[in-house]
C-alpha positions in Angstrom: 0.0 0.0 0.0 1.4 3.3 -1.0 2.4 6.0 1.5 0.8 8.6 -0.6 -2.6 7.0 -0.1 -2.3 6.6 3.7 -0.3 9.5 5.1 -3.2 11.9 5.3 -5.1 9.4 7.5 -2.2 8.9 9.8 -4.4 7.7 12.7 -5.5 4.6 10.8 -2.2 2.8 11.6 -0.9 4.9 14.5 0.4 3.5 17.7 -1.1 5.8 20.4 0.6 6.0 23.9 -1.3 7.5 26.8 0.7 9.0 29.7 0.2 11.2 32.7 2.9 13.9 32.8 3.0 14.0 36.6 3.7 10.2 36.9 6.1 9.8 34.0 9.4 11.5 34.8 10.5 14.1 37.3 12.9 16.5 35.7 13.6 18.8 38.6 13.7 16.6 41.7 10.5 17.9 43.4 8.7 14.5 43.3 6.3 15.4 40.5 6.7 14.4 36.9 7.0 17.3 34.5 7.4 18.3 30.8 11.1 18.7 31.2 11.5 15.1 32.4 9.1 13.8 29.8 11.0 15.5 27.0 14.2 13.7 28.1 12.4 10.3 27.8 11.1 10.9 24.3 13.6 8.5 22.7 12.1 5.6 24.7 8.9 6.1 22.8 10.7 6.4 19.6 12.4 3.0 20.1 9.1 1.5 21.1 7.6 2.6 17.8 5.0 5.1 19.2 3.7 7.5 16.6 1.2 9.5 18.8 1.4 10.5 22.4 -1.9 11.2 24.2 -1.4 13.5 27.2 -3.8 13.2 30.2 -4.8 16.6 31.6 -1.8 18.9 32.3 -3.8 22.1 32.9 -3.9 24.1 36.2 -6.0 22.2 38.7 -6.9 21.9 42.4 -6.0 18.1 42.1 -9.4 17.0 43.3 -9.8 14.5 40.4 -6.3 13.8 39.2 -6.2 16.9 37.0 -9.7 16.6 35.5 -10.9 19.4 37.8 -9.5 22.2 35.6 -9.1 25.8 36.7 -7.7 27.2 33.5 -8.0 25.7 30.0 -5.3 27.9 28.6 -2.4 27.1 30.8 0.0 24.4 32.2 -0.1 23.4 35.8 2.9 25.0 37.4 4.0 21.7 39.0 4.4 20.3 35.5 6.2 23.2 33.9 5.3 26.2 31.7 3.8 26.7 28.3 7.4 27.0 27.0 8.1 23.5 28.4 5.0 22.2 26.8 5.8 23.6 23.3 9.4 22.3 23.6 8.1 18.8 24.3 5.7 19.0 21.3 8.4 20.3 19.0 10.9 17.6 20.2 8.2 14.9 19.7 7.5 16.2 16.2 11.2 16.1 15.4 11.1 12.4 16.3 8.1 11.8 14.1 5.6 11.6 17.0 2.3 13.6 17.0 0.8 14.8 20.3 -2.9 14.9 21.3 -4.3 15.9 24.7 -7.4 15.4 26.8 -10.2 17.8 26.0 -12.2 18.0 29.2 -15.0 20.5 28.6 -18.0 18.9 30.1 -17.2 20.5 33.5 -14.7 22.7 35.2 -13.3 22.9 38.7 -15.6 24.8 41.2 -12.5 27.1 41.6 -12.5 28.0 37.9 -13.0 31.8 37.6 -16.1 31.1 35.4 -17.8 29.2 38.1 -16.8 31.7 40.8 -18.4 34.4 38.8 -21.4 32.3 38.0 -22.2 31.6 41.7 -21.6 35.2 42.7 -25.0 36.4 41.4 -28.0 35.2 39.4 -27.2 38.2 37.1 -23.5 37.5 36.7 -21.9 37.4 33.3 -21.1 33.6 33.6 -24.3 32.6 35.3 -25.7 30.7 32.4 -22.4 29.0 31.6 -23.5 26.4 34.1 -26.7 24.6 34.8 -28.7 26.0 37.7 -32.1 25.0 39.1 -34.2 26.1 42.1 -35.0 22.4 42.6 -33.5 19.4 40.8 -35.9 18.8 37.8 -37.7 15.5 37.7 -36.8 15.0 34.1 -33.1 15.8 34.6 -30.2 13.4 34.3 -29.9 10.5 36.7 -27.2 8.1 37.8 -24.0 9.2 39.4 -20.6 8.3 37.8 -18.9 7.8 41.1 -21.3 6.0 43.4 -18.7 5.7 46.1 -18.5 9.5 46.5 -21.7 11.0 45.3 -25.4 10.2 45.8 -26.9 12.9 43.5 -25.9 14.8 40.3 -27.3 18.1 41.9 -25.5 20.1 44.6 -27.0 22.9 46.6 -24.9 26.1 46.5 -25.4 28.2 49.7 -23.9 31.2 48.1 -26.4 31.5 45.2 -29.3 29.6 46.7 -29.7 27.2 43.8 -28.6 23.7 42.8 -26.0 23.2 40.1 -25.6 20.1 38.0 -22.5 17.9 38.2 -22.5 14.5 36.6 -19.1 13.7 38.1 -17.8 15.0 41.5 -19.6 17.9 43.1 -16.4 19.9 42.9 -16.8 19.7 39.1 -19.9 21.7 38.0 -21.1 20.9 34.5 -20.7 23.5 31.8 -23.9 24.4 29.9 -23.3 23.2 26.4 -26.6 24.7 25.3 -25.1 28.2 25.8 -23.6 29.3 22.4 -21.0 31.4 24.3 -19.8 28.1 26.0 -19.7 26.4 22.6 -17.6 29.3 21.2 -15.2 29.0 24.1 -14.7 25.3 23.5 -13.8 26.0 19.9 -11.4 28.7 21.1 -9.7 26.3 23.5 -9.2 23.8 20.7 -7.9 26.5 18.4 -5.4 27.7 21.1 -3.8 24.2 21.6 -3.7 23.3 17.9 -1.9 26.6 17.3 0.7 25.4 19.8 1.2 22.1 17.9 -1.4 19.6 19.1 -2.6 17.1 16.5 -6.0 16.7 18.1 -7.8 15.7 21.2 -9.1 12.8 23.2 -12.6 14.0 24.0 -13.6 13.1 27.6 -17.0 11.6 28.3 -18.6 12.6 25.0 -22.2 11.6 25.8 -22.2 13.6 29.0 -20.8 16.6 27.1 -23.8 16.6 24.8 -26.6 15.7 27.3 -29.1 18.4 28.1 -31.9 16.5 29.9 -33.9 18.6 32.3 -32.2 21.9 31.2 -34.5 24.9 30.6 -32.4 26.1 27.7 -31.9 22.7 26.1 -33.6 23.9 23.0 -30.8 26.3 22.3 -28.4 23.5 21.6 -28.4 22.4 17.9 -28.8 18.7 17.3 -25.9 17.2 19.4 -24.5 15.4 16.4 -24.6 18.6 14.3 -22.7 20.3 17.0 -20.1 17.6 17.1 -19.8 17.8 13.3 -19.3 21.6 13.7 -16.5 21.0 16.2 -14.8 18.5 13.8 -15.2 20.9 10.9 -13.7 23.7 13.0 -10.7 21.5 13.9 -10.2 20.5 10.3 -10.1 24.2 9.3 -7.5 24.9 11.9 -5.4 21.8 11.3 -6.1 19.4 8.5 -4.3 16.5 10.3 -6.0 16.9 13.6 -8.2 14.1 15.1 -11.0 13.7 17.7 -10.6 10.5 19.7 -13.9 10.0 21.6 -14.6 8.3 24.9 -18.0 6.9 24.2 -18.9 3.9 26.3 -22.3 2.9 24.9 -23.7 0.0 23.0 -22.3 -0.4 19.5 -25.3 1.0 17.6 -25.3 4.2 19.8 -21.5 4.6 19.7 -21.4 4.3 15.9 -23.6 7.4 15.6 -20.8 9.5 17.0 -18.7 8.8 13.9 -21.3 10.8 11.9 -24.2 10.3 9.7 -24.1 6.6 8.6 -25.8 7.3 5.2 -22.9 9.6 4.2 -20.3 6.8 4.5 -17.9 9.4 5.9 -16.8 10.1 9.4 -17.5 13.8 10.0 -17.9 13.8 13.8 -15.4 11.8 15.9 -12.4 10.5 14.0 -12.1 7.5 16.3 -14.2 5.9 19.0 -12.8 3.5 21.7 -14.1 0.0 21.4 -15.3 -0.5 25.0 -17.5 -3.5 24.1 -14.7 -5.4 22.4 -12.4 -4.8 25.3 -14.8 -6.1 27.8 -15.6 -9.2 25.7 -11.9 -9.9 25.3 -11.6 -10.2 29.1 -14.6 -12.5 29.2 -12.9 -14.6 26.5 -9.7 -14.7 28.6 -11.6 -15.7 31.7 -13.4 -18.5 29.9 -10.5 -19.7 27.7 -12.9 -19.4 24.8 -12.9 -17.1 21.7 -16.7 -16.9 21.4 -17.4 -13.7 23.4 -14.7 -11.6 21.5 -15.7 -13.1 18.2 -19.4 -12.2 18.8 -18.5 -8.6 19.6 -16.4 -8.4 16.4 -19.3 -9.7 14.3 -21.7 -7.2 15.9 -19.4 -4.1 15.8 -20.4 -1.7 13.0 -17.8 -0.9 10.4 -16.3 2.5 10.9 -16.9 5.1 8.1 -14.3 5.4 5.4 -12.3 8.2 7.0 -12.7 7.0 10.6 -11.5 4.1 12.8 -12.2 2.3 16.0 -9.6 2.5 18.8 -8.6 -0.7 20.5 -7.1 -1.0 24.0 -6.2 -3.5 26.7 -6.9 -1.0 29.6 -7.0 2.7 30.0 -6.2 5.2 32.8 -9.5 4.7 34.6 -10.9 1.5 36.2 -11.1 -1.4 33.7 -14.8 -1.1 33.2 -16.9 -4.2 32.8 -20.2 -2.3 32.8 -21.5 -3.7 29.5 -21.2 -7.3 30.7 -24.1 -9.0 32.4 -23.9 -9.4 36.2 -23.0 -13.1 35.7 -20.4 -12.4 33.1 -18.9 -9.6 35.2 -18.7 -12.1 38.1 -16.7 -14.5 35.9 -14.2 -11.8 35.1 -14.0 -10.7 38.7 -13.4 -14.3 39.8 -10.6 -14.8 37.2 -8.8 -11.5 37.5 -9.9 -9.6 40.6 -11.4 -11.9 43.2 -10.7 -9.7 46.2 -12.9 -6.7 46.9 -10.0 -4.3 47.0 -9.2 -5.1 43.4 -12.7 -4.0 42.3 -14.2 -0.5 41.9 -17.8 0.7 41.8 -19.0 -2.9 41.4 -18.4 -2.5 37.7 -14.7 -2.7 37.1 -11.2 -3.6 38.1 -8.4 -1.3 39.4 -5.6 -3.6 38.2 -3.2 -3.9 35.3 -3.1 -7.0 33.2 0.3 -8.5 34.3 -0.8 -9.1 38.0 -4.2 -10.3 36.7 -2.5 -13.2 34.9 0.2 -13.7 37.6 2.8 -12.5 35.2 2.2 -15.3 32.8 4.3 -14.2 29.8 2.3 -16.4 27.4 -1.0 -14.8 28.2 0.5 -11.3 28.1 1.9 -11.9 24.6 -1.5 -13.3 23.5 -3.3 -10.2 24.6 -1.0 -7.7 23.0 -0.9 -9.8 19.8 -4.7 -9.3 19.8 -4.3 -5.6 20.4 -2.1 -5.2 17.3 -4.0 -7.5 14.9 -7.7 -6.8 15.6 -9.1 -4.0 13.4 -8.6 -0.6 15.0 -5.9 1.8 16.1 -4.0 0.3 19.1 -3.8 2.5 22.2 -1.3 1.7 24.9 -1.3 3.0 28.5 2.1 3.9 29.8 4.0 1.1 31.4 2.2 -1.6 29.5 5.3 -2.0 27.3 7.3 -3.3 30.2 4.5 -5.2 32.0 4.0 -2.8 34.9 1.7 -3.8 37.8 -0.5 -1.7 40.0 -0.3 -0.6 43.7 -3.6 -1.3 45.5 -2.5 0.8 48.4 -3.3 3.9 46.2 -6.9 5.1 46.3 -9.4 4.1 43.7 -8.3 4.6 40.1 -4.9 5.8 41.2 -3.8 2.2 41.7 -2.9 1.9 38.0 -1.4 5.5 37.8 1.8 4.7 39.6 5.1 6.3 38.7 6.8 5.0 35.5 9.6 2.5 36.3 12.8 3.4 34.5 15.5 1.8 36.6 15.9 -0.9 39.2 16.3 1.4 42.2 13.5 1.5 44.7 12.1 4.7 43.3 12.2 3.3 39.7 14.3 6.2 38.4 11.2 8.4 38.4 12.5 11.0 40.9 15.2 11.6 43.4 12.8 13.2 45.9 11.2 11.8 49.0 8.7 9.2 47.8 6.2 10.7 50.2 6.0 13.6 47.7 5.1 11.4 44.7 1.7 11.7 43.2 1.1 8.0 43.9 3.2 5.2 45.5 5.5 3.2 43.4 4.5 -0.4 42.6 5.8 -3.0 45.0 6.1 -6.8 45.3 6.5 -8.9 42.2 6.2 -5.9 40.0 8.4 -3.5 41.9 11.1 -1.5 39.9 13.9 -4.0 40.8 11.9 -6.6 38.8 10.2 -4.5 36.1 12.0 -1.5 34.6 12.9 0.0 31.2 16.7 -0.1 31.7 17.1 -3.8 32.3 14.5 -4.8 29.7 16.1 -2.6 27.1 19.3 -4.6 27.4 17.6 -8.0 27.2 16.6 -9.3 23.8 14.2 -11.7 25.4 12.4 -9.1 27.6 8.8 -8.1 27.4 9.9 -4.7 26.2 11.9 -6.2 23.3 8.9 -8.3 22.4 6.6 -5.3 22.4 9.0 -3.4 20.1 8.9 -6.3 17.7 5.0 -6.4 17.8 4.9 -2.7 16.9 7.5 -3.1 14.2 5.6 -6.0 12.6 2.3 -4.2 12.9 3.7 -1.2 11.1 5.1 -3.5 8.4 1.6 -5.0 7.8 -0.7 -2.4 6.3 -3.4 -5.1 5.9 -4.0 -5.0 9.7 -4.8 -1.3 9.7 -6.4 -0.8 6.3 -7.6 -4.3 5.2 -11.1 -5.8 5.1 -11.7 -7.8 8.2 -13.1 -11.4 8.2 -13.6 -13.9 10.9 -12.8 -17.5 9.9 -14.1 -20.8 11.2 -11.2 -22.1 13.4 -12.9 -25.4 14.2 -12.0 -24.9 17.9 -13.9 -23.0 20.6 -10.6 -21.8 22.0 -9.2 -20.4 18.7 -9.9 -17.0 17.2 -8.9 -16.8 13.5 -9.3 -13.7 11.4 -8.1 -12.4 8.0 -7.2 -8.8 7.1 -7.1 -8.3 3.3 -6.0 -5.8 0.8 -5.7 -6.2 -3.0 -2.0 -6.5 -2.5 -2.2 -9.3 0.0 -3.5 -10.4 3.4 -2.5 -11.3 6.9 -4.0 -14.2 8.8 -4.0 -14.0 12.6 -4.7 -17.0 14.8 -5.0 -16.9 18.6 -5.4 -19.7 21.2 -7.2 -18.6 24.3 -6.7 -21.9 26.1 -3.9 -23.4 28.2 -3.7 -26.4 25.9 -1.8 -26.9 22.7 -4.1 -26.9 19.7 -3.7 -27.8 16.0 -6.4 -26.3 13.8 -7.1 -26.6 10.0 -8.2 -23.4 8.4 -9.8 -22.7 5.0 -8.3 -19.3 4.0 -10.1 -17.2 1.3 -7.9 -16.4 -1.6 -5.4 -19.1 -0.9 -5.2 -21.7 -3.7 -4.0 -25.3 -3.5 -0.4 -24.2 -4.2 -0.6 -21.2 -1.9 1.9 -20.5 0.8 1.8 -18.6 4.1 4.8 -16.9 5.6 5.2 -16.4 9.4 5.6 -12.7 10.0 7.9 -13.3 12.9 10.0 -16.3 11.9 9.8 -16.3 8.1 8.8 -20.0 8.3 6.4 -21.1 5.6 3.2 -23.2 5.7 1.6 -24.8 2.7 -1.9 -26.1 2.0 -3.1 -29.6 2.2 -4.9 -31.6 -0.5 -8.2 -30.2 0.7 -6.9 -26.7 0.4 -6.7 -26.1 4.1 -3.9 -24.8 6.2 -2.9 -26.6 9.4 -1.7 -24.2 12.1 -0.1 -25.5 15.3 -0.6 -23.3 18.4 1.1 -23.6 21.8 -0.9 -23.0 24.9 -2.0 -19.3 24.7 -0.1 -19.2 21.4 -0.6 -17.1 18.3 0.6 -16.8 14.7 0.7 -13.9 12.2 0.8 -15.4 8.7 1.2 -13.4 5.5 -1.0 -15.0 2.8 -0.3 -15.5 -0.9 2.3 -12.7 -1.3 6.0 -12.4 -1.6 8.0 -13.1 1.6 8.0 -10.2 4.0 10.0 -7.2 2.8 9.6 -4.1 4.9 10.9 -2.0 2.0 8.3 -3.4 -0.4 5.2 -2.6 1.7 4.6 0.2 4.1 1.8 1.7 6.1 
């Protein structure tokens, strides 16, 4: 596939890497990660093969929700550096061929934001209608709290102004009134500001909450929510033709697909990418059962993304590993397999664990999961530390358990900082996944390490344009434990086969487009497989094993094909 046909849609085969600046690298020894430290670690991302960094919130904050309670959308939190440090990082990343996107968190602000302080000062204040106020919580208003451990209502009474304000998240995060055209103009201004400083787009936080206006008196002022999202996308396109919107939309497939844009147009004119929350949850159910069926079912049900859009696939993100779309019985299966203790669970709907401890460090199962990440249709998104198999620290509160400092070296502080660990944003991981056992330095020098393997996966993924651009087809594997799928382009195809069980399996596959004399080449070993007399290919899989096989093309040649 020619570069000239793919470079404009760079996100189709990107490798996205999510990180939190404050937990990545401390550059000045004060115990908090910062942009200066992050910039000095950029070549680690280059060697890994990352093409896009997603920054979690780095804006000024009161730190009541790990940076999501923003007090200024146009600045950098002083603990993390300055606007100059930010632009230096973006420039350095771009120099290394890495684009940068950042969280766009505009469904709410901090209660300490000047807009809200003015809003609550008087019912006639300039920013009063920038938020949602009511004398009494409306009966037809939004229901259901996001954080049931901390809140019992989405309305909070404000003594100062004598009314209730809406907050779908924590009460210290009042919701912005998206129905107000001045608020919508300000959101566009925020996006324009950061793209002018070099960002290549945004990960849009909690998209459905951003567009919801249930129970608001001025709800009629908001254009159709999807028209508004299309307007935002068009504005972003005018400011930066390469920029993307990566949406957090955790809804059933048919509802999520609507956020790509009008289906009849065949084009994605709203969100560029949507996270595949359903597929992620079904993958964990497949892992728990040792059966491919749950994941296969979700892949059959998942709508195709529009031509100029894509799904985003992930193993876990920075929040709890949500299992909210599984049935109670299915969720109980995953809890029993990967988080049986109550302290490992969160909100009765998810896990606050990373994958390596879930599988007791089983290298076979880890490799299986990340092979799936890079071969299933969608843009792969990594969470920092996944590349070395980092674990969590359950001593940290709630979601913070998986947001521990990055582990660079084997010293007890992991090379994150030289400061007193009591000043760190979160405690360093300990036990079997402590820095002396899991770190970048040691794994970088070990060709058999998990980091070396992850680098190889990324390299082979980037050499296989079929995985990002090809037509996807599930194949009959003949075994409940085996998932087989084919990704095809006119130039060739890649067959991926994964064994979810702890038993060795040999399966015979009928591969479309492979004739009697056809040959398959292993993408990793260059070994070849031929067809049998019945035109089937026999694939042997070790326990939790997988194969990537190039079908009916010349042997792998990275200089011949590129994505």
